[in-house]
C-alpha positions in Angstrom: -3.2 -17.3 -12.1 -1.4 -14.6 -12.8 -0.7 -12.1 -9.9 0.7 -8.4 -11.1 2.7 -6.5 -8.4 2.7 -2.5 -8.9 5.6 -0.4 -7.3 6.3 3.1 -7.9 9.9 3.0 -8.8 12.3 0.3 -10.1 14.2 -0.1 -6.8 10.6 -1.3 -4.9 10.4 -3.7 -8.1 13.8 -5.2 -7.4 13.1 -5.6 -3.8 9.8 -7.3 -4.8 11.3 -10.1 -7.4 14.6 -10.2 -5.2 13.4 -13.9 -3.8 10.2 -14.7 -6.1 10.4 -17.4 -8.6 7.3 -17.9 -10.5 6.4 -16.9 -14.5 3.2 -16.4 -12.8 4.2 -13.2 -11.3 4.4 -10.1 -12.8 6.3 -7.0 -10.9 5.9 -3.5 -13.0 6.4 -0.2 -12.2 3.5 2.3 -12.1 5.2 5.2 -11.3 4.8 7.8 -8.4 1.1 9.0 -6.8 -2.5 7.3 -7.1 -2.9 8.6 -11.3 0.5 7.0 -12.3 -0.2 3.7 -10.6 -4.0 3.7 -11.6 -3.2 4.5 -15.3 -0.3 1.7 -15.3 -2.8 -1.3 -13.5 -5.7 -0.2 -16.2 -3.2 -0.9 -19.1 -2.1 -4.4 -17.5 -5.5 -5.4 -17.1 -6.7 -4.4 -19.9 -3.6 -6.2 -21.8 -4.0 -9.5 -20.0 -7.3 -11.4 -19.3 -5.4 -13.9 -17.1 -4.9 -11.4 -13.8 -6.3 -12.7 -10.9 -4.3 -10.5 -8.0 -3.1 -7.0 -8.5 -1.0 -5.9 -5.3 0.6 -2.2 -4.4 3.7 -2.7 -3.0 6.6 -0.4 -2.2 7.7 0.7 1.2 6.0 3.3 3.3 5.8 5.7 6.3 4.5 4.4 9.7 1.8 6.3 12.6 4.1 6.1 15.5 3.0 3.6 17.9 0.7 1.5 14.8 3.8 -0.1 13.5 7.7 0.1 13.4 10.5 0.4 11.4 11.2 -2.8 9.3 8.0 -4.3 10.0 5.6 -5.2 6.9 1.8 -3.9 6.6 -0.6 -5.6 4.9 -3.7 -3.1 4.4 -7.0 -4.1 5.4 -7.9 -1.2 3.3 -6.5 1.3 1.1 -7.8 4.9 1.8 -7.7 8.1 -0.2 -6.8 10.1 2.7 -6.8 13.8 0.7 -9.8 12.8 -1.4 -12.5 15.9 0.0 -11.8 19.1 1.3 -9.9 21.2 3.7 -11.6 23.6 5.8 -11.4 25.9 9.4 -13.3 23.0 10.8 -11.8 19.7 9.5 -11.9 17.8 6.7 -14.4 17.0 4.8 -14.6 13.6 3.0 -16.6 13.1 -0.1 -19.3 11.5 1.6 -19.3 14.6 3.6 -20.1 16.7 1.2 -22.6 14.7 -0.3 -21.1 12.9 -3.0 -21.4 9.3 -4.1 -18.4 7.8 -4.6 -16.2 5.5 -2.6 -13.0 7.1 -1.0 -12.0 2.9 0.7 -11.2 -0.3 -0.7 -11.3 -3.1 1.7 -9.4 -6.7 1.7 -10.6 -8.7 3.3 -7.7 -11.2 2.7 -5.7 -8.9 4.6 -5.5 -10.8 8.0 -4.8 -14.2 6.5 -2.1 -13.0 4.5 -0.4 -11.6 7.6 -0.8 -14.7 9.4 1.2 -16.3 6.2 4.2 -13.2 7.0 4.2 -13.7 10.4 4.2 -17.6 10.1 7.7 -17.1 7.7 8.9 -15.4 10.4 8.2 -11.9 8.9 7.5 -8.9 11.5 4.2 -7.8 10.2 0.6 -6.4 11.0 -2.4 -5.2 9.6 -4.5 -2.3 9.1 -4.9 1.5 7.0 -3.2 2.4 4.5 -3.4 5.9 3.7 -2.9 7.2 0.2 -1.7 10.6 -0.6 -0.6 12.8 -2.9 1.1 14.8 -0.7 3.5 12.8 1.7 3.3 13.8 5.4 6.4 15.6 6.4 5.3 17.6 9.9 4.2 16.6 13.0 1.6 18.7 13.5 0.1 16.8 10.0 0.5 13.3 11.5 -1.2 13.9 14.6 -4.4 15.3 12.2 -4.1 12.4 10.2 -3.4 10.1 13.0 -6.7 11.5 14.7 -8.9 11.2 11.3 -7.8 7.2 10.8 -7.3 5.9 14.0 -7.1 2.6 12.5 -5.0 3.7 10.1 -0.9 2.2 10.2 1.0 4.2 7.7 0.7 6.2 4.6 2.1 5.8 0.9 1.3 7.2 -2.8 -0.3 4.4 -4.4 -2.5 2.0 -3.0 -5.8 3.9 -3.8 -5.1 4.0 -7.1 -4.6 0.5 -7.6 -7.1 -0.3 -5.7 -9.3 1.7 -8.0 -8.0 0.1 -10.9 -8.2 -3.6 -9.7 -11.8 -2.9 -8.7 -12.7 -2.0 -12.0 -11.9 -5.1 -13.3 -13.2 -7.2 -11.3 -10.1 -8.7 -9.6 -8.8 -9.2 -6.4 -6.6 -6.2 -5.0 -4.2 -5.7 -2.0 -1.8 -3.6 -0.6 1.3 -4.5 1.3 4.0 -2.3 2.5 7.4 -2.2 4.3 7.9 0.4 6.7 10.9 2.6 6.1 10.3 5.3 8.4 7.5 7.3 11.1 5.6 9.3 10.2 6.0 13.4 11.2 8.8 16.0 10.6 10.9 15.1 7.3 14.2 13.9 8.3 16.0 11.5 6.2 18.6 10.7 8.4 15.8 8.7 10.5 15.2 6.2 7.7 16.2 2.8 6.6 15.1 2.4 3.3 17.7 -1.2 2.8 16.2 -2.3 5.7 12.6 -1.9 4.5 14.0 -3.4 0.9 15.0 -6.5 2.8 11.8 -6.9 4.3 9.5 -6.2 1.3 11.9 -8.9 -0.3 11.2 -11.9 2.3 7.4 -10.6 2.4 7.0 -11.3 -0.7 9.3 -14.5 -0.9 7.0 -15.7 1.9 3.4 -14.4 0.6 4.0 -16.3 -3.2 5.7 -19.5 -1.8 2.1 -21.2 -2.4 -1.3 -19.5 -4.3 -2.2 -16.6 -2.9 -6.3 -16.7 -1.8 
């Protein structure tokens, strides 16, 4: 079994590997955004037939009231939240537009992974994680996204790309992130990136302490 963990940037990769031991875990930086993440993931999967799991990992923003800064979020699904069309009447998904292509990847082991984290003393929750090519930086957009996605707990930029690639190769996929900020008006002074990296380190040490389901 080989587990590949895909992050966007090197500091996220460093956090993931801080407390992880074992030659069967490979961490790669895929770049920012779903296209870069999907391309890197496809390349890794094409080069190594022993890969059984591919995980999108990093930090994220959480929806207010659904997760807190410092929490770890285990995705029940990665959702391509801006793949569609904005209209005066609201957002149209691919299905709304009559296009037969999924924009959601469900992860059946999310609750079990979340319980493993909680058992190790990591503050964790499970819920949908939105993938966006453009991050949310206003309160109005945060409210619109929250209303459209009542089961979403967080947003990031790569999960759907990793999930799309992993599913294409028939391997298990997942998304695990640590919350650095609350989604809304962009205010870096309120972010806790250092704390989120620490939470990410502790989460992967706990998740990978024994084989993944």
